[in-house]
N, C-alpha and C positions, 0 to 999 in steps of 0.2 A: 707548195703552200700547204697542202693537206699533210704531207709528211712533217713539215715544220710545226704545224699546229698540234699534231699527234705527239711529236717529240716534246714540245714545250709543256703539254698538259698530261704527261704520262704518269705523274705521281698523284694526280687528283682523282678522287673517287666519285662515283655517281652518287648524287644526293648529298654531297658535302655541304651544300648551301642550306640544308634543312637540319633542324635540331631533332635528334631522335629521342623519343620519350617512351617510357614503359608504363603500363598500367599498374596501379597499386595492387589490385587483386586480379589474378589470372582466372578467367572463368573456366576454361577447359583444363585446368590443372587437376591431376589425379591426387595430389597431396591432400591429406586430411588435416584440418586445423585442430590443434589440441583444445578441447573444451572442458577438460576435467575441472579446472579452476572455476570456470563459469558455472558449471553444473553444481559444484559444491557451494558456491556463493548463493545460487538460487535456492538450493535446499535449505541453507541456513536461514535465508530470508523467509522462506515458507514456515519454518519452525518458529521463528520469532513472531511472525504474523499470527500463527495459530495460538501461540501462548498468550499473546496480547488479547486475542479474541476470547479465549477461555477466561482470562482474568476479567474482561469487561462483562461477560455473561455471569460470572460468579458475583461480581459487585452488583449487577442488576438484580440477581436473585436475592442477595442479602438485603438490598434496599427494599425489595418487595416484602420480604419477611418482616423487616423492621416496621414498615408502614402498616402491615396487617396487625402486628403486635400493638402498635400505637393505637390503631382504631379500636381494637378489642379493649384496651385500657380505657379509652375515652368512653366507649359504650358502657363499660362497667361503672365508671364514675358517674355517668349520666343516669344510669338506672338506680344507683345508690342515692342520687340526689332527689329522686321522687318521680322522674319521668318514666313513661312506659317504655318497653323494650323497642317498639317500632320508632317512637319519637327519638330515642337515644341513638338508634342506628342511623336514622335520617339526618340528625344533627351532626353525627360523626362523619357522614359522607359529604356534608356540605363544607367541612373544614378542608381548606386547600393546603396540603402538606408540602407542595413543591415551591410555593412562593417564599420569599425572604421573611424571616421572623421579625416582627415589629412590635415591641412591648408597649 
């Protein structure tokens, strides 16, 4: 009976009833994954972000200059209209340049 069982199942392997799976990433692998593309992509993104940041800072600086120029003009106009220098400066500072223009 033992011999017959052994003879009948001689082609079957151990663990044939289980599906063998392989991990997607092997942890103990010595092989290094190529990351040159990834590094170049990250460098490019950094350059783009830096250029955008510089542009925003430049726009901010130009807006500040324009605002100061406008306040100087308003102060000059106020002083020409007969107000004292302090009153003109105070009035120019109360004007909100950030809100929408409403004529």
